[in-house]
Biopython code that builds the backbone (N, CA, C, O; Angstrom):
import numpy as np
from Bio.PDB.StructureBuilder import StructureBuilder

atoms = [
    (1, "UNK", "N", (151.460, 63.926, -8.079)),
    (1, "UNK", "CA", (150.774, 65.047, -8.775)),
    (1, "UNK", "C", (150.099, 65.711, -7.720)),
    (1, "UNK", "O", (149.638, 66.807, -8.037)),
    (2, "UNK", "N", (149.907, 65.331, -6.509)),
    (2, "UNK", "CA", (149.391, 65.992, -5.255)),
    (2, "UNK", "C", (150.464, 67.221, -4.946)),
    (2, "UNK", "O", (150.133, 68.366, -4.636)),
    (3, "UNK", "N", (151.692, 66.780, -5.083)),
    (3, "UNK", "CA", (152.573, 67.980, -4.780)),
    (3, "UNK", "C", (152.589, 68.816, -5.795)),
    (3, "UNK", "O", (152.557, 70.006, -5.481)),
    (4, "UNK", "N", (152.633, 68.539, -7.006)),
    (4, "UNK", "CA", (152.570, 69.443, -8.034)),
    (4, "UNK", "C", (151.381, 70.489, -7.913)),
    (4, "UNK", "O", (151.506, 71.713, -7.923)),
    (5, "UNK", "N", (150.103, 69.703, -7.788)),
    (5, "UNK", "CA", (148.938, 70.647, -7.485)),
    (5, "UNK", "C", (148.964, 71.477, -6.299)),
    (5, "UNK", "O", (148.114, 72.360, -6.190)),
    (6, "UNK", "N", (149.879, 71.295, -5.350)),
    (6, "UNK", "CA", (149.950, 72.206, -4.251)),
    (6, "UNK", "C", (150.980, 73.204, -4.658)),
    (6, "UNK", "O", (150.617, 74.371, -4.514)),
    (7, "UNK", "N", (152.253, 73.009, -5.162)),
    (7, "UNK", "CA", (153.103, 73.903, -5.681)),
    (7, "UNK", "C", (152.739, 74.952, -6.749)),
    (7, "UNK", "O", (153.165, 76.107, -6.769)),
    (8, "UNK", "N", (151.765, 74.307, -7.771)),
    (8, "UNK", "CA", (151.670, 75.003, -8.641)),
    (8, "UNK", "C", (150.380, 75.771, -8.730)),
    (8, "UNK", "O", (150.197, 76.713, -9.500)),
    (9, "UNK", "N", (149.407, 75.238, -7.786)),
    (9, "UNK", "CA", (148.220, 75.785, -8.065)),
    (9, "UNK", "C", (147.556, 76.339, -6.643)),
    (9, "UNK", "O", (146.637, 77.157, -6.589)),
    (10, "UNK", "N", (148.264, 75.675, -5.422)),
    (10, "UNK", "CA", (148.240, 76.235, -4.114)),
    (10, "UNK", "C", (147.118, 75.673, -3.456)),
    (10, "UNK", "O", (146.477, 76.274, -2.593)),
    (11, "UNK", "N", (146.827, 74.313, -3.930)),
    (11, "UNK", "CA", (145.840, 73.427, -3.306)),
    (11, "UNK", "C", (146.823, 72.444, -2.249)),
    (11, "UNK", "O", (147.776, 71.775, -2.649)),
    (12, "UNK", "N", (146.426, 72.512, -1.018)),
    (12, "UNK", "CA", (146.795, 71.818, 0.169)),
    (12, "UNK", "C", (146.261, 70.358, -0.017)),
    (12, "UNK", "O", (145.107, 70.109, -0.365)),
    (13, "UNK", "N", (147.273, 69.366, 0.264)),
    (13, "UNK", "CA", (146.725, 68.184, 0.283)),
    (13, "UNK", "C", (145.703, 67.643, 1.515)),
    (13, "UNK", "O", (146.047, 68.215, 2.550)),
    (14, "UNK", "N", (144.984, 67.072, 1.667)),
    (14, "UNK", "CA", (144.412, 65.975, 0.587)),
    (14, "UNK", "C", (143.101, 66.767, -0.013)),
    (14, "UNK", "O", (141.969, 66.395, 0.297)),
    (15, "UNK", "N", (143.335, 67.935, -0.933)),
    (15, "UNK", "CA", (142.440, 68.242, -1.519)),
    (15, "UNK", "C", (141.497, 67.679, -2.681)),
    (15, "UNK", "O", (140.420, 68.091, -3.112)),
    (16, "UNK", "N", (142.375, 66.479, -3.067)),
    (16, "UNK", "CA", (141.527, 65.824, -4.452)),
    (16, "UNK", "C", (141.685, 64.310, -3.989)),
    (16, "UNK", "O", (142.430, 63.877, -3.110)),
    (17, "UNK", "N", (140.872, 63.676, -4.734)),
    (17, "UNK", "CA", (140.980, 62.139, -4.766)),
    (17, "UNK", "C", (140.941, 61.907, -6.364)),
    (17, "UNK", "O", (140.507, 62.699, -7.201)),
    (18, "UNK", "N", (141.484, 60.661, -6.580)),
    (18, "UNK", "CA", (141.617, 60.337, -8.094)),
    (18, "UNK", "C", (140.284, 60.563, -9.102)),
    (18, "UNK", "O", (140.414, 60.759, -10.311)),
    (19, "UNK", "N", (139.103, 60.511, -8.477)),
    (19, "UNK", "CA", (137.828, 60.588, -9.307)),
    (19, "UNK", "C", (137.463, 62.360, -9.492)),
    (19, "UNK", "O", (136.453, 62.702, -10.108)),
    (20, "UNK", "N", (138.238, 63.200, -8.995)),
    (20, "UNK", "CA", (137.971, 64.434, -9.026)),
    (20, "UNK", "C", (138.327, 64.981, -10.521)),
    (20, "UNK", "O", (139.427, 64.730, -11.013)),
    (21, "UNK", "N", (137.346, 65.741, -11.218)),
    (21, "UNK", "CA", (137.473, 66.408, -12.469)),
    (21, "UNK", "C", (139.004, 67.120, -12.609)),
    (21, "UNK", "O", (139.561, 67.682, -11.666)),
    (22, "UNK", "N", (139.496, 67.007, -13.777)),
    (22, "UNK", "CA", (140.704, 67.948, -13.982)),
    (22, "UNK", "C", (140.335, 69.374, -13.895)),
    (22, "UNK", "O", (141.080, 70.228, -13.415)),
    (23, "UNK", "N", (139.133, 69.609, -14.386)),
    (23, "UNK", "CA", (138.918, 71.084, -14.439)),
    (23, "UNK", "C", (138.963, 71.564, -13.048)),
    (23, "UNK", "O", (139.290, 72.741, -12.894)),
    (24, "UNK", "N", (138.706, 70.899, -12.072)),
    (24, "UNK", "CA", (138.625, 71.437, -10.659)),
    (24, "UNK", "C", (140.036, 71.629, -10.330)),
    (24, "UNK", "O", (140.461, 72.728, -9.973)),
    (25, "UNK", "N", (140.752, 70.624, -10.435)),
    (25, "UNK", "CA", (142.021, 70.480, -9.896)),
    (25, "UNK", "C", (143.082, 71.485, -10.538)),
    (25, "UNK", "O", (143.991, 71.981, -9.873)),
    (26, "UNK", "N", (142.915, 71.696, -11.672)),
    (26, "UNK", "CA", (143.645, 72.634, -12.360)),
    (26, "UNK", "C", (143.088, 74.018, -12.807)),
    (26, "UNK", "O", (143.335, 74.658, -13.829)),
    (27, "UNK", "N", (142.157, 74.341, -11.618)),
    (27, "UNK", "CA", (141.613, 75.613, -11.902)),
    (27, "UNK", "C", (142.500, 76.672, -11.434)),
    (27, "UNK", "O", (142.987, 76.621, -10.305)),
    (28, "UNK", "N", (142.773, 77.790, -12.379)),
    (28, "UNK", "CA", (143.657, 78.759, -12.077)),
    (28, "UNK", "C", (143.433, 79.889, -11.305)),
    (28, "UNK", "O", (143.471, 80.990, -11.855)),
    (29, "UNK", "N", (143.173, 79.779, -9.944)),
    (29, "UNK", "CA", (142.675, 80.754, -9.182)),
    (29, "UNK", "C", (143.500, 81.868, -9.028)),
    (29, "UNK", "O", (142.896, 82.935, -8.923)),
    (30, "UNK", "N", (144.814, 81.911, -8.984)),
    (30, "UNK", "CA", (145.606, 82.963, -8.831)),
    (30, "UNK", "C", (145.989, 84.029, -9.588)),
    (30, "UNK", "O", (145.917, 85.211, -9.249)),
    (31, "UNK", "N", (146.454, 83.535, -10.756)),
    (31, "UNK", "CA", (146.697, 84.429, -11.715)),
    (31, "UNK", "C", (146.529, 84.144, -13.147)),
    (31, "UNK", "O", (146.989, 84.732, -14.126)),
    (32, "UNK", "N", (145.718, 83.041, -13.047)),
    (32, "UNK", "CA", (144.990, 82.728, -14.519)),
    (32, "UNK", "C", (146.022, 81.726, -15.394)),
    (32, "UNK", "O", (145.698, 81.184, -16.451)),
    (33, "UNK", "N", (147.179, 81.607, -14.813)),
    (33, "UNK", "CA", (148.133, 80.827, -15.708)),
    (33, "UNK", "C", (148.804, 79.716, -14.936)),
    (33, "UNK", "O", (149.776, 79.057, -15.305)),
    (34, "UNK", "N", (148.092, 79.606, -13.741)),
    (34, "UNK", "CA", (148.676, 78.325, -12.857)),
    (34, "UNK", "C", (148.368, 77.113, -13.570)),
    (34, "UNK", "O", (149.145, 76.172, -13.411)),
    (35, "UNK", "N", (147.395, 76.968, -14.312)),
    (35, "UNK", "CA", (147.144, 75.722, -15.044)),
    (35, "UNK", "C", (148.310, 75.372, -16.071)),
    (35, "UNK", "O", (148.874, 74.284, -16.186)),
    (36, "UNK", "N", (148.527, 76.449, -16.737)),
    (36, "UNK", "CA", (149.518, 76.280, -17.959)),
    (36, "UNK", "C", (150.714, 75.866, -17.081)),
    (36, "UNK", "O", (151.216, 74.761, -17.286)),
    (37, "UNK", "N", (151.204, 76.658, -16.127)),
    (37, "UNK", "CA", (152.464, 76.445, -15.436)),
    (37, "UNK", "C", (152.341, 74.793, -15.079)),
    (37, "UNK", "O", (153.273, 74.059, -15.408)),
    (38, "UNK", "N", (151.328, 74.321, -14.493)),
    (38, "UNK", "CA", (151.515, 72.863, -14.010)),
    (38, "UNK", "C", (151.582, 71.886, -15.285)),
    (38, "UNK", "O", (152.098, 70.773, -15.181)),
    (39, "UNK", "N", (151.097, 72.300, -16.360)),
    (39, "UNK", "CA", (150.963, 71.326, -17.504)),
    (39, "UNK", "C", (152.460, 71.475, -17.934)),
    (39, "UNK", "O", (153.087, 70.429, -18.104)),
    (40, "UNK", "N", (153.047, 72.582, -18.114)),
    (40, "UNK", "CA", (154.379, 72.738, -18.685)),
    (40, "UNK", "C", (155.244, 71.820, -17.685)),
    (40, "UNK", "O", (155.967, 70.937, -18.146)),
    (41, "UNK", "N", (155.153, 72.044, -16.370)),
    (41, "UNK", "CA", (155.937, 71.176, -15.463)),
    (41, "UNK", "C", (155.860, 69.714, -15.434)),
    (41, "UNK", "O", (156.806, 68.993, -15.118)),
    (42, "UNK", "N", (154.689, 69.301, -15.778)),
    (42, "UNK", "CA", (154.561, 67.749, -15.984)),
    (42, "UNK", "C", (155.363, 67.361, -17.377)),
    (42, "UNK", "O", (156.110, 66.383, -17.390)),
    (43, "UNK", "N", (155.185, 68.110, -18.442)),
    (43, "UNK", "CA", (155.863, 67.889, -19.660)),
    (43, "UNK", "C", (157.371, 67.733, -19.409)),
    (43, "UNK", "O", (158.083, 66.767, -19.681)),
    (44, "UNK", "N", (157.694, 68.888, -18.836)),
    (44, "UNK", "CA", (159.303, 68.747, -18.404)),
    (44, "UNK", "C", (159.669, 67.557, -17.496)),
    (44, "UNK", "O", (160.478, 66.714, -17.883)),
    (45, "UNK", "N", (159.050, 67.482, -16.241)),
    (45, "UNK", "CA", (159.265, 66.560, -15.317)),
    (45, "UNK", "C", (159.386, 64.883, -15.731)),
    (45, "UNK", "O", (160.217, 64.063, -15.339)),
    (46, "UNK", "N", (158.168, 64.695, -16.726)),
    (46, "UNK", "CA", (157.811, 63.503, -17.200)),
    (46, "UNK", "C", (158.634, 63.344, -18.587)),
    (46, "UNK", "O", (158.697, 62.197, -19.029)),
    (47, "UNK", "N", (159.343, 64.491, -19.402)),
    (47, "UNK", "CA", (159.686, 64.281, -20.566)),
    (47, "UNK", "C", (158.718, 64.056, -21.638)),
    (47, "UNK", "O", (159.127, 63.421, -22.610)),
    (48, "UNK", "N", (157.552, 64.447, -21.633)),
    (48, "UNK", "CA", (156.400, 64.148, -22.617)),
    (48, "UNK", "C", (155.978, 65.500, -23.144)),
    (48, "UNK", "O", (156.286, 66.515, -22.520)),
    (49, "UNK", "N", (155.339, 65.550, -24.177)),
    (49, "UNK", "CA", (154.570, 66.545, -24.902)),
    (49, "UNK", "C", (153.047, 66.297, -24.884)),
    (49, "UNK", "O", (152.604, 65.287, -25.432)),
    (50, "UNK", "N", (152.245, 67.164, -24.285)),
    (50, "UNK", "CA", (150.781, 66.933, -24.722)),
    (50, "UNK", "C", (150.351, 67.580, -26.062)),
    (50, "UNK", "O", (150.735, 68.730, -26.275)),
    (51, "UNK", "N", (149.712, 67.049, -26.836)),
    (51, "UNK", "CA", (149.064, 67.467, -28.217)),
    (51, "UNK", "C", (148.006, 68.572, -27.734)),
    (51, "UNK", "O", (147.746, 68.666, -26.535)),
    (52, "UNK", "N", (147.408, 69.395, -28.670)),
    (52, "UNK", "CA", (146.564, 70.261, -28.410)),
    (52, "UNK", "C", (145.269, 69.580, -28.337)),
    (52, "UNK", "O", (144.398, 70.090, -27.632)),
    (53, "UNK", "N", (145.037, 68.542, -28.945)),
    (53, "UNK", "CA", (143.731, 67.850, -28.832)),
    (53, "UNK", "C", (143.807, 67.067, -27.263)),
    (53, "UNK", "O", (142.794, 66.961, -26.572)),
    (54, "UNK", "N", (144.886, 66.647, -26.911)),
    (54, "UNK", "CA", (144.858, 65.924, -25.466)),
    (54, "UNK", "C", (144.501, 67.240, -24.511)),
    (54, "UNK", "O", (143.710, 67.109, -23.577)),
    (55, "UNK", "N", (145.028, 68.303, -24.757)),
    (55, "UNK", "CA", (144.892, 69.564, -23.589)),
    (55, "UNK", "C", (143.401, 69.634, -23.550)),
    (55, "UNK", "O", (142.803, 69.714, -22.477)),
    (56, "UNK", "N", (142.707, 69.601, -24.866)),
    (56, "UNK", "CA", (141.348, 70.184, -25.035)),
    (56, "UNK", "C", (140.557, 69.142, -24.207)),
    (56, "UNK", "O", (139.627, 69.452, -23.464)),
    (57, "UNK", "N", (140.940, 68.061, -24.371)),
    (57, "UNK", "CA", (140.092, 66.808, -23.605)),
    (57, "UNK", "C", (140.532, 66.640, -22.122)),
    (57, "UNK", "O", (140.328, 65.562, -21.564)),
    (58, "UNK", "N", (141.139, 67.687, -21.456)),
    (58, "UNK", "CA", (141.375, 67.814, -20.015)),
    (58, "UNK", "C", (139.993, 67.901, -19.363)),
    (58, "UNK", "O", (139.702, 67.363, -18.294)),
    (59, "UNK", "N", (139.221, 68.595, -20.081)),
    (59, "UNK", "CA", (137.679, 68.948, -19.444)),
    (59, "UNK", "C", (137.093, 67.544, -19.262)),
    (59, "UNK", "O", (136.216, 67.448, -18.403)),
    (60, "UNK", "N", (137.403, 66.563, -19.860)),
    (60, "UNK", "CA", (136.649, 65.132, -19.921)),
    (60, "UNK", "C", (137.167, 64.323, -19.070)),
    (60, "UNK", "O", (136.577, 63.282, -18.783)),
    (61, "UNK", "N", (138.343, 64.648, -18.519)),
    (61, "UNK", "CA", (139.161, 63.832, -17.672)),
    (61, "UNK", "C", (139.011, 63.996, -16.253)),
    (61, "UNK", "O", (138.818, 65.112, -15.771)),
    (62, "UNK", "N", (139.103, 62.741, -15.408)),
    (62, "UNK", "CA", (139.342, 62.864, -13.920)),
    (62, "UNK", "C", (140.553, 62.700, -13.757)),
    (62, "UNK", "O", (141.179, 62.326, -14.748)),
    (63, "UNK", "N", (141.296, 62.912, -12.487)),
    (63, "UNK", "CA", (142.831, 63.041, -12.174)),
    (63, "UNK", "C", (143.325, 61.609, -12.599)),
    (63, "UNK", "O", (144.439, 61.483, -13.108)),
    (64, "UNK", "N", (142.493, 60.521, -12.389)),
    (64, "UNK", "CA", (142.939, 59.087, -12.434)),
    (64, "UNK", "C", (143.387, 58.963, -14.040)),
    (64, "UNK", "O", (144.504, 58.591, -14.399)),
    (65, "UNK", "N", (142.377, 59.321, -14.874)),
    (65, "UNK", "CA", (142.525, 59.168, -16.343)),
    (65, "UNK", "C", (143.727, 59.976, -16.676)),
    (65, "UNK", "O", (144.540, 59.465, -17.446)),
    (66, "UNK", "N", (144.004, 61.423, -16.103)),
    (66, "UNK", "CA", (144.904, 62.145, -16.359)),
    (66, "UNK", "C", (146.293, 61.663, -16.055)),
    (66, "UNK", "O", (147.223, 61.879, -16.832)),
    (67, "UNK", "N", (146.447, 60.964, -14.847)),
    (67, "UNK", "CA", (147.557, 60.356, -14.496)),
    (67, "UNK", "C", (147.846, 59.146, -15.263)),
    (67, "UNK", "O", (149.033, 58.819, -15.263)),
    (68, "UNK", "N", (147.027, 58.398, -15.924)),
    (68, "UNK", "CA", (147.141, 57.097, -16.608)),
    (68, "UNK", "C", (147.713, 57.835, -18.206)),
    (68, "UNK", "O", (148.629, 57.313, -18.842)),
    (69, "UNK", "N", (147.122, 58.878, -18.594)),
    (69, "UNK", "CA", (147.606, 59.519, -19.881)),
    (69, "UNK", "C", (149.144, 59.834, -19.570)),
    (69, "UNK", "O", (149.981, 59.362, -20.339)),
    (70, "UNK", "N", (149.527, 60.552, -18.558)),
    (70, "UNK", "CA", (150.780, 60.813, -18.358)),
    (70, "UNK", "C", (151.705, 59.580, -18.216)),
    (70, "UNK", "O", (152.831, 59.597, -18.714)),
    (71, "UNK", "N", (151.230, 58.512, -17.538)),
    (71, "UNK", "CA", (152.116, 57.354, -17.239)),
    (71, "UNK", "C", (152.277, 56.694, -18.868)),
    (71, "UNK", "O", (153.325, 56.149, -19.214)),
    (72, "UNK", "N", (151.306, 56.806, -19.620)),
    (72, "UNK", "CA", (151.180, 56.078, -20.884)),
    (72, "UNK", "C", (152.133, 56.705, -21.838)),
    (72, "UNK", "O", (152.813, 56.091, -22.660)),
    (73, "UNK", "N", (152.111, 58.124, -21.627)),
    (73, "UNK", "CA", (152.889, 58.988, -22.768)),
    (73, "UNK", "C", (154.432, 58.888, -22.160)),
    (73, "UNK", "O", (155.352, 58.869, -22.978)),
    (74, "UNK", "N", (154.640, 58.845, -21.186)),
    (74, "UNK", "CA", (156.174, 58.697, -20.333)),
    (74, "UNK", "C", (156.551, 57.463, -20.668)),
    (74, "UNK", "O", (157.772, 57.361, -20.791)),
    (75, "UNK", "N", (155.850, 56.344, -20.888)),
    (75, "UNK", "CA", (156.271, 55.042, -21.167)),
    (75, "UNK", "C", (156.614, 55.127, -22.452)),
    (75, "UNK", "O", (157.716, 54.657, -22.731)),
    (76, "UNK", "N", (155.916, 55.643, -23.407)),
    (76, "UNK", "CA", (155.954, 55.742, -24.855)),
    (76, "UNK", "C", (157.248, 56.555, -25.385)),
    (76, "UNK", "O", (157.820, 56.322, -26.450)),
    (77, "UNK", "N", (157.620, 57.594, -24.409)),
    (77, "UNK", "CA", (158.976, 58.626, -24.449)),
    (77, "UNK", "C", (159.951, 57.453, -24.260)),
    (77, "UNK", "O", (160.722, 57.152, -25.171)),
    (78, "UNK", "N", (159.933, 56.833, -23.176)),
    (78, "UNK", "CA", (161.119, 55.952, -22.812)),
    (78, "UNK", "C", (161.287, 54.907, -23.798)),
    (78, "UNK", "O", (162.438, 54.633, -24.137)),
    (79, "UNK", "N", (160.328, 54.291, -24.302)),
    (79, "UNK", "CA", (160.644, 53.265, -25.249)),
    (79, "UNK", "C", (161.043, 53.951, -26.515)),
    (79, "UNK", "O", (161.946, 53.407, -27.151)),
    (80, "UNK", "N", (160.490, 55.130, -27.024)),
    (80, "UNK", "CA", (160.985, 55.770, -28.184)),
    (80, "UNK", "C", (162.441, 56.078, -28.081)),
    (80, "UNK", "O", (163.151, 56.063, -29.087)),
    (81, "UNK", "N", (162.949, 56.384, -26.789)),
    (81, "UNK", "CA", (164.456, 56.916, -26.936)),
    (81, "UNK", "C", (165.297, 55.502, -26.829)),
    (81, "UNK", "O", (166.520, 55.619, -26.913)),
    (82, "UNK", "N", (164.746, 54.139, -26.646)),
    (82, "UNK", "CA", (165.542, 53.242, -26.666)),
    (82, "UNK", "C", (165.925, 52.692, -28.120)),
    (82, "UNK", "O", (166.920, 52.004, -28.348)),
    (83, "UNK", "N", (165.019, 53.086, -29.027)),
    (83, "UNK", "CA", (165.362, 52.955, -30.409)),
    (83, "UNK", "C", (166.499, 53.336, -31.175)),
    (83, "UNK", "O", (166.539, 53.098, -32.382)),
]
sb = StructureBuilder()
sb.init_structure("model")
sb.init_model(0)
sb.init_chain("A")
sb.init_seg("    ")
for serial, (resi, resn, name, xyz) in enumerate(atoms, 1):
    if name == "N":
        sb.init_residue(resn, " ", resi, " ")
    sb.init_atom(name, np.array(xyz, "f"), 0.0, 1.0, " ", f" {name:<3s}", serial, name[0])
structure = sb.get_structure()
């Protein structure tokens, strides 16, 4: 996650800890679309899709909760592909 935040949003590690809010970590400070690019990259690299509702809740998540969501969705995607 920290590599992605650096590459997509320009944050140099160790800029964040797990308890930091997603709204701060995904702040699009360069062109206004950095956050969208980061979310799309997460979906692509982990083979998941976020619903509109999940993306709307990002404002309530810290990085740890968001990573847990990614992990959960990734595991569901893998188990769904086995069926």
